[in-house]
N, CA, C and O of each residue as an XYZ file, in Angstrom:
656
protein
N     -63.646      6.402     22.333
C     -63.651      6.238     20.909
C     -62.362      4.651     21.455
O     -61.455      4.456     22.265
N     -62.955      4.048     20.588
C     -62.450      2.246     20.058
C     -61.241      2.531     19.041
O     -61.567      3.179     18.047
N     -60.200      2.234     19.115
C     -58.796      2.468     17.786
C     -58.758      1.554     17.582
O     -57.750      1.354     16.905
N     -59.754     -0.065     17.894
C     -58.694     -1.840     16.725
C     -59.848     -1.304     15.511
O     -59.911     -2.114     14.586
N     -60.601     -0.315     15.376
C     -61.048     -0.585     14.484
C     -59.595      0.568     13.125
O     -59.442      1.776     13.304
N     -59.526      0.500     13.024
C     -58.613      1.301     12.841
C     -56.882      0.576     12.146
O     -56.524      0.502     10.971
N     -56.111      0.137     13.448
C     -55.601     -1.224     13.407
C     -56.105     -2.031     11.509
O     -57.294     -1.975     11.194
N     -55.347     -2.512     10.764
C     -55.611     -3.012      9.540
C     -55.353     -4.243      9.624
O     -55.948     -4.976      8.834
N     -54.396     -4.854     10.594
C     -54.910     -6.240     10.787
C     -55.661     -6.574     11.718
O     -56.120     -5.941     12.669
N     -55.759     -7.603     11.393
C     -56.984     -8.552     12.498
C     -57.645     -7.835     12.543
O     -57.625     -7.309     13.656
N     -58.790     -7.155     11.485
C     -59.750     -6.408     12.502
C     -61.675     -7.106     12.636
O     -62.578     -7.064     11.801
N     -61.643     -7.740     14.202
C     -62.852     -8.063     14.674
C     -62.057     -9.902     14.243
O     -62.882    -10.570     13.621
N     -61.166    -10.404     14.407
C     -60.724    -11.762     14.480
C     -59.511    -12.009     15.229
O     -58.512    -11.445     14.782
N     -59.402    -12.536     15.996
C     -58.438    -12.626     17.731
C     -56.812    -13.749     16.621
O     -56.196    -14.747     16.994
N     -56.665    -12.829     15.109
C     -55.999    -13.363     15.012
C     -54.020    -13.078     15.039
O     -53.549    -12.402     14.124
N     -53.040    -13.668     16.160
C     -52.022    -12.693     16.115
C     -51.212    -12.111     15.106
O     -51.362    -12.488     13.944
N     -50.297    -11.164     15.421
C     -50.012    -10.621     14.605
C     -48.120    -10.896     14.506
O     -47.380    -10.845     15.488
N     -47.851    -11.065     13.652
C     -46.526    -11.753     12.696
C     -45.129    -11.105     13.282
O     -45.124     -9.882     13.414
N     -44.257    -11.646     13.548
C     -43.117    -10.287     13.877
C     -42.453     -9.865     11.973
O     -42.333    -10.418     10.879
N     -42.303     -9.080     12.369
C     -41.838     -8.850     10.576
C     -39.959     -8.683     11.157
O     -39.002     -9.015     10.457
N     -39.902     -8.322     12.025
C     -38.528     -8.330     11.963
C     -37.286     -9.404     12.643
O     -37.870    -10.039     13.521
N     -36.116     -9.760     12.594
C     -35.558    -10.802     12.896
C     -35.685    -11.456     12.284
O     -36.562    -11.356     11.426
N     -34.669    -12.774     12.402
C     -33.946    -13.605     11.437
C     -34.959    -14.692     10.434
O     -34.743    -15.185      9.327
N     -36.362    -14.822     11.557
C     -37.414    -15.917     10.784
C     -37.958    -15.313      9.180
O     -38.643    -16.015      8.435
N     -37.474    -13.767      8.792
C     -37.568    -13.900      7.914
C     -36.654    -13.566      6.882
O     -36.258    -12.427      7.129
N     -35.972    -14.118      5.554
C     -34.902    -14.033      4.901
C     -34.975    -13.395      4.352
O     -33.828    -12.968      4.221
N     -35.847    -12.640      3.546
C     -35.801    -11.083      2.963
C     -35.528    -10.036      3.701
O     -34.541     -9.403      3.326
N     -36.507     -9.334      5.355
C     -35.644     -8.742      5.482
C     -34.606     -8.800      6.043
O     -33.838     -7.850      5.893
N     -34.265     -9.760      6.762
C     -32.310     -9.968      7.189
C     -31.802     -9.558      6.251
O     -31.085     -8.559      6.312
N     -32.081    -10.354      4.878
C     -31.147     -9.867      3.292
C     -31.414     -8.356      3.712
O     -30.561     -7.668      4.273
N     -32.457     -7.994      3.439
C     -32.458     -6.057      3.218
C     -31.557     -5.503      4.640
O     -30.854     -4.513      4.437
N     -31.550     -6.039      5.929
C     -31.069     -5.312      7.140
C     -29.418     -5.251      6.249
O     -28.896     -4.262      5.734
N     -28.884     -6.691      6.313
C     -27.375     -6.727      5.555
C     -27.354     -5.628      4.761
O     -26.618     -4.642      4.731
N     -28.551     -6.066      3.948
C     -28.179     -4.947      2.428
C     -27.732     -3.455      3.128
O     -26.750     -2.796      2.786
N     -28.871     -3.037      4.375
C     -28.477     -1.298      4.877
C     -27.141     -1.258      5.306
O     -26.168     -0.729      4.768
N     -27.270     -2.147      6.767
C     -25.385     -2.281      6.598
C     -24.557     -2.238      6.322
O     -23.645     -1.610      6.861
N     -24.491     -3.074      5.081
C     -23.535     -2.345      3.469
C     -22.860     -1.447      3.224
O     -21.678     -1.120      3.119
N     -24.330     -0.907      3.107
C     -24.807      0.674      2.706
C     -23.361      1.451      3.636
O     -22.294      2.029      3.425
N     -24.199      0.993      4.700
C     -23.920      2.241      5.508
C     -22.339      1.970      6.031
O     -21.704      3.024      6.061
N     -21.595      0.832      6.432
C     -20.487      0.385      6.359
C     -19.551      0.959      5.372
O     -18.400      1.226      5.720
N     -20.033      1.206      3.956
C     -19.130      1.475      2.406
C     -18.863      3.267      2.758
O     -17.836      3.933      2.630
N     -19.796      3.539      3.084
C     -20.113      4.966      2.915
C     -19.802      5.761      3.625
O     -19.722      6.964      3.376
N     -19.416      4.850      5.325
C     -18.764      5.461      6.602
C     -17.200      5.150      6.095
O     -16.412      5.778      6.803
N     -16.723      4.580      5.357
C     -15.629      4.156      4.152
C     -14.535      3.143      4.852
O     -13.306      3.080      4.832
N     -15.561      2.399      5.468
C     -15.624      0.397      5.650
C     -15.323     -0.154      5.148
O     -15.453      0.388      4.051
N     -14.681     -1.525      4.918
C     -14.775     -2.006      3.940
C     -15.840     -3.031      3.972
O     -15.833     -4.085      4.608
N     -16.607     -2.639      3.319
C     -18.921     -3.605      3.142
C     -18.633     -5.548      3.492
O     -19.428     -6.311      4.040
N     -17.441     -5.824      3.021
C     -17.373     -7.156      3.077
C     -15.872     -7.873      4.094
O     -15.009     -7.234      4.698
N     -15.979     -8.899      4.002
C     -15.317     -9.552      5.023
C     -13.741     -9.997      4.303
O     -13.603    -10.773      3.357
N     -12.868     -9.425      4.884
C     -11.370     -9.713      3.947
C     -11.743    -10.818      3.344
O     -11.773    -10.954      2.121
N     -12.066    -11.722      4.222
C     -11.698    -13.505      3.552
C     -12.575    -13.377      2.497
O     -12.166    -14.071      1.567
N     -13.569    -12.817      2.230
C     -14.268    -13.151      0.326
C     -13.590    -12.682     -0.019
O     -13.927    -13.520     -0.854
N     -12.410    -11.809     -0.524
C     -12.058    -11.509     -1.492
C      -9.983    -10.743     -1.760
O      -9.290     -9.792     -2.123
N     -10.007    -12.311     -1.145
C      -8.771    -12.211     -0.355
C      -7.651    -10.516      0.296
O      -8.319     -9.638      0.843
N      -6.440    -10.328      0.186
C      -5.878     -9.652      0.710
C      -6.339     -7.940     -0.419
O      -6.855     -6.850     -0.174
N      -5.982     -8.370     -1.177
C      -6.975     -6.931     -2.326
C      -8.017     -6.564     -2.125
O      -8.728     -6.312     -3.098
N      -8.559     -6.374     -0.713
C      -9.944     -6.231     -0.618
C      -9.987     -5.057     -0.830
O     -10.573     -4.377     -1.672
N      -9.111     -4.765      0.258
C      -8.736     -2.884      0.200
C      -7.566     -2.392     -0.933
O      -7.928     -2.316     -2.107
N      -6.174     -2.063     -0.580
C      -5.638     -1.201     -1.380
C      -4.786     -2.427     -1.543
O      -4.811     -3.396     -0.783
N      -3.793     -2.249     -2.942
C      -2.948     -3.592     -2.574
C      -2.383     -2.144     -3.365
O      -3.005     -1.253     -3.943
N      -0.633     -2.388     -3.060
C       0.157     -3.332     -2.228
C      -0.391     -2.711     -0.938
O      -1.160     -1.759     -0.804
N       0.176     -3.456     -0.062
C      -0.036     -3.230      1.487
C       0.730     -2.186      1.554
O       0.798     -1.922      0.354
N       1.518     -1.195      2.208
C       2.107      0.101      3.084
C       2.439     -0.484      4.131
O       2.269     -1.668      4.423
N       3.235      0.864      5.101
C       3.789      0.515      6.039
C       4.649      2.190      5.651
O       5.635      2.385      4.940
N       3.790      3.207      6.455
C       5.104      4.254      6.438
C       5.015      4.450      7.603
O       4.042      4.457      8.356
N       6.548      4.690      7.834
C       7.667      5.148      9.353
C       8.026      6.285      9.333
O       7.779      6.998      8.361
N       8.690      6.725     10.393
C       9.638      8.824      9.731
C      10.126      8.127     11.222
O       9.605      7.272     11.937
N      11.501      8.995     11.336
C      12.168      9.136     12.072
C      12.871     10.838     11.884
O      12.426     11.630     11.054
N      13.991     11.149     12.806
C      13.718     12.484     12.357
C      14.733     12.448     11.157
O      15.223     13.552     10.916
N      15.150     11.425     10.359
C      15.855     12.601      9.444
C      15.314     11.799      7.895
O      15.600     12.244      6.784
N      14.460     10.501      8.148
C      13.990     10.444      6.212
C      12.504      9.520      7.024
O      12.175      9.285      8.187
N      11.982      9.244      5.786
C      10.739      8.778      5.740
C      11.136      7.387      5.386
O      12.342      7.231      5.197
N      10.309      6.267      5.247
C      10.926      4.848      4.442
C       9.018      4.052      4.816
O       8.298      3.525      5.664
N       9.083      4.389      3.835
C       7.885      3.213      3.132
C       7.702      1.882      2.232
O       7.608      1.690      1.019
N       7.690      0.874      3.614
C       7.722     -0.474      2.867
C       6.530     -0.969      2.450
O       5.509     -0.962      3.139
N       6.625     -1.422      1.290
C       5.448     -2.809      0.802
C       5.891     -3.633     -0.046
O       6.773     -3.632     -0.905
N       4.881     -4.572      0.466
C       4.800     -6.036      0.746
C       3.785     -5.883     -1.073
O       2.759     -5.273     -1.376
N       4.788     -6.822     -1.924
C       4.240     -7.176     -3.040
C       4.902     -8.269     -3.695
O       5.660     -8.428     -4.652
N       4.369     -8.914     -2.878
C       4.563    -10.799     -3.485
C       4.616    -11.301     -4.579
O       3.723    -10.813     -5.272
N       5.178    -12.008     -5.099
C       4.754    -12.515     -6.466
C       5.474    -11.639     -7.689
O       5.475    -11.936     -8.883
N       6.101    -10.449     -7.043
C       6.445     -9.405     -8.487
C       8.047     -9.491     -8.001
O       8.586     -9.890     -6.968
N       8.632     -8.813     -9.494
C       9.883     -8.379     -9.001
C      10.489     -7.431     -9.447
O       9.950     -7.216    -10.533
N      11.611     -6.412     -9.241
C      11.863     -5.048     -9.106
C      11.262     -5.109    -10.625
O      10.280     -4.369    -10.585
N      11.393     -5.665    -12.005
C      11.084     -4.921    -12.898
C       9.400     -5.240    -13.059
O       8.767     -4.867    -14.047
N       9.076     -5.643    -12.450
C       7.297     -5.748    -12.179
C       6.780     -3.957    -11.921
O       5.832     -3.316    -12.376
N       7.884     -3.598    -11.002
C       7.162     -2.077    -10.301
C       7.806     -0.540    -10.206
O       8.912     -0.220     -9.772
N       6.814      0.254    -10.721
C       7.394      1.659    -11.213
C       7.748      2.925    -10.177
O       6.729      3.616    -10.139
N       8.349      3.263     -9.680
C       8.298      4.240     -8.969
C       8.713      6.027     -9.268
O       9.622      6.753     -9.674
N       7.447      6.052     -8.783
C       7.259      7.893     -9.091
C       7.684      8.744     -7.295
O       7.415      8.479     -6.124
N       8.227      9.499     -7.803
C       7.740     10.975     -6.781
C       7.680     12.263     -7.504
O       8.572     13.012     -7.904
N       6.212     12.328     -7.571
C       6.165     14.003     -7.940
C       5.346     14.968     -7.076
O       4.270     14.523     -6.675
N       5.777     16.584     -6.622
C       4.919     17.512     -5.872
C       4.795     16.430     -4.882
O       3.624     16.148     -4.623
N       5.917     15.578     -4.104
C       5.400     15.265     -2.687
C       4.265     13.755     -2.290
O       3.832     13.291     -1.235
N       4.143     13.434     -3.528
C       3.502     12.023     -4.251
C       4.474     11.166     -4.232
O       5.415     11.382     -4.995
N       4.506      9.938     -3.337
C       5.352      8.092     -4.270
C       3.441      7.864     -4.037
O       2.388      7.999     -3.413
N       4.540      7.245     -5.599
C       3.428      6.589     -6.535
C       3.523      5.323     -6.986
O       3.155      5.277     -8.160
N       3.910      4.111     -6.498
C       4.520      2.655     -6.628
C       2.985      2.292     -7.952
O       1.921      2.911     -7.975
N       3.261      1.515     -8.579
C       3.006      1.680    -10.019
C       3.138      0.313    -10.708
O       4.257     -0.073    -11.045
N       1.838     -0.580    -10.977
C       2.629     -1.948    -11.750
C       2.106     -2.961    -12.050
O       0.968     -2.907    -11.583
N       2.285     -4.073    -12.670
C       0.845     -4.912    -13.093
C       1.317     -6.801    -12.217
O       2.485     -7.098    -11.967
N       0.600     -7.373    -12.039
C       1.207     -9.116    -11.278
C       0.446     -9.136    -12.678
O      -0.334     -8.287    -13.110
N       0.906    -10.418    -13.326
C       0.423    -11.714    -14.261
C       0.955    -12.868    -14.308
O       2.093    -13.297    -14.497
N      -0.456    -13.477    -14.025
C      -0.161    -15.200    -13.521
C      -0.295    -15.886    -14.938
O      -1.102    -15.475    -15.771
N       0.190    -16.503    -15.066
C       1.200    -17.696    -16.557
C       0.076    -18.343    -16.569
O      -0.336    -18.406    -17.728
N      -0.999    -19.138    -15.419
C      -2.116    -20.431    -15.677
C      -3.444    -19.896    -16.534
O      -4.526    -19.409    -16.208
N      -2.993    -20.137    -17.421
C      -4.513    -20.370    -18.925
C      -5.342    -20.929    -18.828
O      -5.153    -22.091    -19.188
N      -7.003    -20.573    -18.248
C      -7.926    -21.213    -18.485
C      -7.492    -21.824    -17.042
O      -7.049    -22.969    -17.129
N      -7.527    -21.375    -15.970
C      -7.153    -22.167    -14.225
C      -9.026    -22.879    -14.133
O      -9.941    -22.520    -14.873
N      -9.109    -23.795    -13.148
C     -10.365    -24.219    -13.259
C     -10.774    -23.141    -11.798
O     -11.807    -22.513    -11.565
N      -9.872    -23.225    -11.239
C     -10.674    -22.204    -10.090
C      -9.033    -21.169     -9.441
O      -8.062    -21.867     -9.732
N      -8.749    -20.377     -9.013
C      -8.304    -19.417     -8.560
C      -8.447    -18.677     -7.424
O      -9.536    -18.329     -6.968
N      -7.450    -18.442     -6.985
C      -8.202    -17.213     -5.370
C      -6.743    -16.289     -5.885
O      -6.483    -15.469     -5.005
N      -5.958    -16.229     -6.808
C      -4.740    -15.044     -7.195
C      -5.483    -14.273     -7.817
O      -6.307    -14.356     -8.728
N      -4.897    -13.222     -6.939
C      -5.529    -12.244     -7.693
C      -3.912    -11.523     -8.776
O      -2.721    -11.287     -8.574
N      -5.165    -11.414    -10.199
C      -3.543    -10.931    -11.654
C      -4.143     -9.304    -11.909
O      -5.295     -9.153    -11.504
N      -3.537     -8.171    -12.486
C      -4.188     -7.143    -12.529
C      -3.636     -5.677    -12.286
O      -4.252     -5.529    -11.231
N      -3.250     -4.993    -12.371
C      -2.203     -3.656    -12.559
C      -3.347     -3.467    -11.364
O      -4.520     -3.646    -11.037
N      -1.346     -2.688    -10.780
C      -1.949     -1.343     -9.429
C      -1.456     -0.400     -9.327
O      -0.447     -0.258    -10.018
N      -1.984      1.051     -8.194
C      -1.898      2.135     -8.581
C      -1.811      2.648     -7.164
O      -2.826      3.056     -6.600
N      -0.574      2.640     -6.541
C      -0.857      3.058     -5.242
C       0.218      4.571     -4.726
O       1.438      4.445     -4.616
N      -0.462      5.849     -4.474
C       0.115      6.920     -4.075
C      -0.427      7.307     -2.873
O      -1.607      7.524     -2.597
N       1.086      7.404     -1.817
C       0.681      8.208     -0.948
C       1.577      9.397     -0.943
O       2.740      9.290     -1.331
N       0.877     11.010     -0.340
C       0.690     12.017     -0.036
C       2.218     11.561      0.565
O       2.327     10.442      1.067
N       3.437     12.505      0.490
C       4.355     12.530      2.159
C       4.409     14.146      2.358
O       3.803     15.001      1.711
N       5.405     14.327      3.553
C       5.050     15.638      2.862
C       6.982     16.860      2.870
O       7.999     16.393      3.383
N       6.969     17.619      2.519
C       7.523     18.684      1.935
C       8.969     18.272      2.183
O       9.914     18.127      1.407
N       8.871     18.153      3.276
C      10.536     17.965      3.577
C      11.455     17.210      3.345
O      12.545     17.442      3.867
N      11.218     15.659      2.171
C      11.887     14.510      1.747
C      12.889     15.448      0.696
O      12.362     16.368      0.069
N      13.983     15.238      0.581
C      14.689     15.234     -0.788
C      14.810     14.377     -1.658
O      15.425     13.313     -1.730
N      14.000     15.081     -2.484
C      13.820     13.577     -3.940
C      15.633     13.895     -4.418
O      15.031     14.850     -4.910
N      16.478     13.977     -4.600
C      17.134     13.921     -5.732
C      18.149     12.640     -4.415
O      19.348     12.551     -4.679
N      17.631     11.749     -3.114
C      18.600     11.189     -2.329
C      17.360     10.123     -1.745
O      17.198      9.660     -0.616
N      16.308      9.885     -3.422
C      15.734      9.040     -2.323
C      16.377      7.192     -3.282
O      16.792      6.850     -4.389
N      16.132      6.682     -2.213
C      16.800      4.568     -2.272
C      15.547      4.017     -2.309
O      14.615      4.215     -1.528
N      15.618      2.950     -3.766
C      14.503      2.126     -2.537
C      15.824      0.747     -3.373
O      16.689      0.735     -4.250
N      15.216     -0.176     -2.411
C      15.929     -1.322     -2.903
C      14.428     -3.109     -3.019
O      13.227     -3.065     -2.753
N      15.071     -4.060     -3.388
C      13.704     -4.528     -3.094
C      14.351     -6.234     -2.854
O      15.255     -6.660     -3.573
N      13.719     -7.076     -1.738
C      14.148     -7.854     -1.471
C      13.516     -8.997     -1.412
O      13.151     -9.071     -0.239
N      13.041    -10.267     -2.165
C      11.813    -11.062     -1.382
C      10.601    -10.373     -1.604
O       9.878     -9.920     -0.716
N      10.476    -10.333     -2.377
C       8.611     -9.580     -2.528
C       8.542     -7.981     -1.468
O       7.553     -7.363     -1.073
N       9.649     -7.776     -1.315
C       9.529     -6.392     -0.102
C       9.772     -5.284     -0.511
O      10.730     -4.811      0.101
N       9.311     -4.524     -1.370
C      10.251     -2.635     -1.677
C       9.672     -2.211     -0.454
O       8.570     -2.224      0.096
N      11.390     -1.647     -0.130
C      11.696     -0.465      0.365
C      12.425      0.557      0.831
O      13.474      0.526      1.474
N      11.550      1.805      0.316
C      12.099      2.937      0.055
C      12.321      4.044      0.749
O      11.316      4.705      1.011
N      13.282      4.415      1.101
C      13.883      4.935      2.256
C      14.361      6.852      1.348
O      15.265      7.271      0.626
N      13.145      7.412      1.970
C      12.947      8.778      1.840
C      14.575     10.046      2.514
O      14.000     10.833      3.266
N      15.605     10.304      2.504
C      15.741     11.380      3.358
C      15.089     12.663      3.208
O      14.561     13.224      2.248
N      15.375     13.158      5.141
C      14.191     14.629      4.635
C      15.850     15.333      4.521
O      17.003     14.956      4.734
N      14.959     16.900      3.928
C      16.025     17.758      2.980
C      17.045     18.037      5.195
O      16.790     17.824      6.380
N      18.135     18.602      4.313
C      19.260     18.391      5.690
C      18.325     19.558      7.221
O      18.218     19.291      8.418
N      17.739     21.030      6.288
C      17.074     21.882      7.078
C      16.843     21.633      7.996
O      17.340     22.111      9.015
N      15.527     20.314      7.882
C      14.985     19.966      8.649
C      14.716     18.785      9.496
O      13.801     18.373     10.210
N      15.831     18.432      9.140
C      15.898     17.202     10.293
C      16.330     17.364     11.686
O      17.061     18.215     12.193
N      15.724     16.371     12.184
C      15.334     16.710     13.483
C      17.082     16.348     14.225
O      17.863     15.411     14.391
N      16.913     18.232     14.546
C      18.779     18.281     15.823
C      17.934     18.608     17.249
O      17.713     19.759     17.624
N      17.459     17.284     18.050
C      16.900     17.795     19.121
C      17.760     17.002     20.274
O      18.315     15.910     20.402
N      17.537     18.224     21.053
C      19.219     18.426     21.989
C      17.697     17.945     23.927
O      16.549     18.275     24.221
N      18.613     17.223     24.463
C      18.041     16.331     25.561
C      18.288     18.262     26.821
O      19.072     19.195     26.995
N      16.851     17.676     27.332
C      17.245     19.299     28.391
C      16.877     18.037     29.614
O      16.160     17.051     29.438
N      17.530     18.386     30.729
C      17.858     18.060     32.101
C      17.596     18.515     32.624
O      17.898     19.680     32.883
N      16.287     17.285     33.446
C      15.407     17.929     34.880
C      15.822     17.817     36.309
O      16.042     16.804     36.973
N      15.877     18.968     36.608
C      16.287     18.597     37.822
C      15.652     18.989     38.997
O      15.401     20.194     38.963
N      15.273     18.411     40.084
C      14.189     18.005     40.942
C      15.069     19.443     41.964
O      15.950     20.203     41.563
N      14.509     19.394     43.128
C      14.394     20.522     43.829
C      14.723     20.135     45.056
O      14.723     20.948     45.981
């Protein structure tokens, strides 16, 4: 049996088939890019390039959390803000930074500056002592030091290793 008659294109004609993939067709390229963006989004990755939305394309403010034997330290970059613009709360071991960035320029012709309200919550361990938390603000950098409770602070003892 000849299966050529079952093919919907080129029936009885000697016509080369067109490629439906690749960058020759802009609609298919767009379709492929949209699929990739949705796949990235549902995987938890940011679907747009970082440069397209500025530094606020993911979560803002950007933070760095570090831990030592006796404290947890959170450093947040909040450029353009002052300490009165940021509110800090610690509730059930969740540290929340909340505030608003306002831009004074009315009706700019073009802007890449971000403005608006923000909120960032960071889950901490149950080891922090909420009564001794300290925060400082310097040049747009907010530093929060959360000491650990004394009973959970690391009291490491160095163990000597002996050779044979």
